[in-house]
C-alpha positions in Angstrom: 52.1 155.3 81.2 48.6 156.5 80.5 46.4 155.0 83.2 43.6 154.5 80.7 45.8 151.9 79.0 45.6 149.4 81.9 42.7 147.5 80.2 44.8 147.0 77.1 47.8 146.0 79.1 45.8 143.3 81.0 44.3 142.1 77.7 47.8 141.7 76.1 49.2 140.0 79.2 46.2 137.5 79.1 47.2 136.6 75.6 50.8 136.3 76.6 49.9 134.0 79.5 49.1 131.1 77.2 52.8 130.9 76.3 54.0 131.0 79.9 54.0 128.8 82.9 51.2 129.5 85.3 52.4 130.0 89.0 52.0 126.8 90.9 49.7 128.2 93.6 47.3 129.4 90.9 47.5 126.0 89.2 46.6 124.2 92.4 43.7 126.6 93.0 42.3 125.9 89.6 42.7 122.1 90.1 41.4 121.7 93.6 39.7 124.9 94.8 40.8 124.1 98.4 41.6 127.1 100.6 43.6 125.0 103.0 45.8 123.6 100.3 46.2 127.1 98.8 47.2 128.4 102.2 49.8 125.6 102.9 51.2 125.6 99.4 51.7 129.4 99.5 53.5 129.1 102.8 55.7 126.4 101.2 56.4 128.5 98.1 58.4 131.2 99.9 61.9 131.3 98.4 61.2 128.0 96.7 61.0 127.1 93.0 57.5 126.2 91.7 58.4 122.6 90.8 59.8 122.0 94.3 56.7 123.6 95.8 54.4 121.5 93.7 56.1 118.2 94.6 56.3 119.1 98.3 52.6 120.0 98.4 51.6 116.7 96.6 53.7 114.6 99.1 52.4 116.4 102.1 48.7 116.3 101.1 49.0 112.7 100.2 49.6 112.2 104.0 47.3 114.8 105.4 44.7 117.0 103.8 43.0 118.7 106.8 44.3 120.6 109.9 43.5 117.7 112.2 45.2 115.2 109.9 48.2 117.5 109.6 48.6 117.6 113.4 48.7 113.8 113.6 52.1 114.1 111.7 55.1 114.9 113.8 57.2 118.0 112.9 59.9 115.6 111.6 57.4 113.8 109.4 56.3 117.1 107.9 59.9 118.1 107.3 60.5 114.9 105.5 57.4 115.4 103.3 58.2 119.0 102.3 62.0 118.8 101.9 63.8 120.4 100.0 61.7 123.5 100.1 63.5 126.5 101.5 63.6 126.8 105.3 61.7 123.5 105.5 62.3 123.1 109.2 60.8 126.5 110.0 57.9 125.9 107.6 57.1 122.5 109.2 56.8 124.3 112.6 54.7 127.1 111.0 52.3 124.5 109.4 51.7 122.8 112.7 51.1 126.1 114.4 48.7 127.3 111.7 46.8 124.0 111.9 46.4 124.4 115.7 45.1 127.9 115.3 42.7 126.9 112.6 41.2 124.2 114.8 41.1 126.3 118.0 39.9 129.6 116.5 38.2 128.9 113.2 36.5 125.6 113.6 39.2 123.9 111.4 38.3 126.2 108.4 40.6 128.6 106.7 39.1 132.1 107.2 38.1 134.0 104.1 38.8 137.5 105.5 42.2 139.1 105.1 42.3 140.6 108.6 41.7 137.1 110.1 44.3 135.4 107.9 46.9 137.9 109.0 46.5 136.7 112.6 48.0 133.3 111.6 51.7 132.7 112.1 53.7 133.2 108.9 50.8 134.8 106.9 51.6 138.2 105.5 49.5 140.4 103.2 50.7 138.6 100.0 49.6 135.2 101.3 46.4 136.5 102.8 45.4 138.2 99.5 46.3 135.0 97.5 44.1 132.8 99.7 41.2 135.2 99.6 41.3 135.6 95.8 42.1 132.0 94.8 40.4 130.1 97.6 37.3 132.2 98.1 37.0 134.2 94.8 36.8 137.4 96.8 38.4 140.8 96.1 42.1 141.0 96.9 45.4 142.1 95.3 48.3 139.8 95.9 51.5 141.8 95.6 54.9 140.1 95.4 58.2 141.3 94.1 57.1 140.8 90.5 53.9 142.8 90.9 55.6 145.5 92.8 58.5 145.8 90.3 56.4 145.7 87.1 53.7 148.1 88.3 56.4 150.6 89.1 58.4 149.9 85.9 55.2 150.5 83.9 54.7 153.8 85.6 51.3 152.8 86.9 52.3 153.4 90.5 55.2 155.0 92.3 55.7 153.1 95.5 58.6 152.0 97.7 57.5 148.5 98.8 54.9 145.7 98.1 52.6 146.9 100.8 52.5 150.4 99.4 51.9 148.9 96.0 48.9 146.9 97.2 47.1 149.9 98.6 48.0 152.1 95.5 46.6 149.4 93.3 43.5 149.1 95.4 42.9 152.8 94.9 43.2 152.8 91.1 43.2 149.3 89.5 39.7 148.4 88.3 38.3 145.7 90.5 37.6 143.3 87.7 41.4 142.9 87.3 42.3 142.4 90.9 42.2 138.6 91.1 44.1 138.0 87.9 46.7 140.7 88.3 49.1 138.7 90.3 49.0 135.6 88.0 49.6 137.8 84.9 52.5 139.8 86.3 54.2 136.9 88.0 54.2 134.8 84.8 55.2 137.9 82.8 58.0 138.9 85.3 59.5 135.4 85.1 59.6 135.2 81.4 60.0 138.7 80.0 60.0 141.6 82.5 62.8 140.3 84.6 64.4 142.1 87.5 67.7 142.6 85.6 68.0 143.2 81.9 64.3 142.8 80.9 63.6 141.5 77.4 62.0 144.8 76.2 62.5 143.8 72.5 59.9 141.0 73.0 57.6 142.8 75.4 53.9 142.8 74.3 53.2 146.0 76.4 56.4 147.9 75.5 54.3 150.7 73.8 52.6 151.5 77.1 55.6 151.1 79.4 57.6 154.1 80.9 60.6 151.7 81.6 61.1 153.3 85.0 64.4 152.3 86.5 65.4 150.3 83.4 69.1 151.0 82.6 69.8 147.8 80.6 67.6 145.7 78.5 67.6 143.2 75.7 
């Protein structure tokens, strides 16, 4: 693709978003603007469907909405609240560990700096960028499998993994698109630009896409 077309691609995907389901963590951020809830819901969302993550987050935060309150719950109580998210036992342990760290090292507040977030158990670059952008309205590019796949499929970057994609996008994607890029591409990746057999016949940005790696489409 011609890199100059990225503004048009973003514009078209914004129009497309009104017909799609917004990712649950983005929806929670728009409703509550709470960095702690965004952090915990993102940890819960790993390998879990959005509707399951949403319900688990609601149940858990009905019982505890701060790190201190969360630590008053036993690990079993957290497991019961978040079940059936994927790896719910491991995630319950991680949540308690993160809450202890937030209290001990960050005065019970979620840090708004990527490097500090990365020191928390279970927090990778994807989660850290999501918390920074959605929780603090600061620059960041959250790269998951959808963002990595579609950015390469378009021909906008040529990278081997999500971390490489993040830094490639930081180098060339205009900063005004950073915070929305993940929301747009996740929704688009779930509905149209799917991993296998993307629906290219209905793609709003097909005219700008190099279709890198696409061998079968609809």
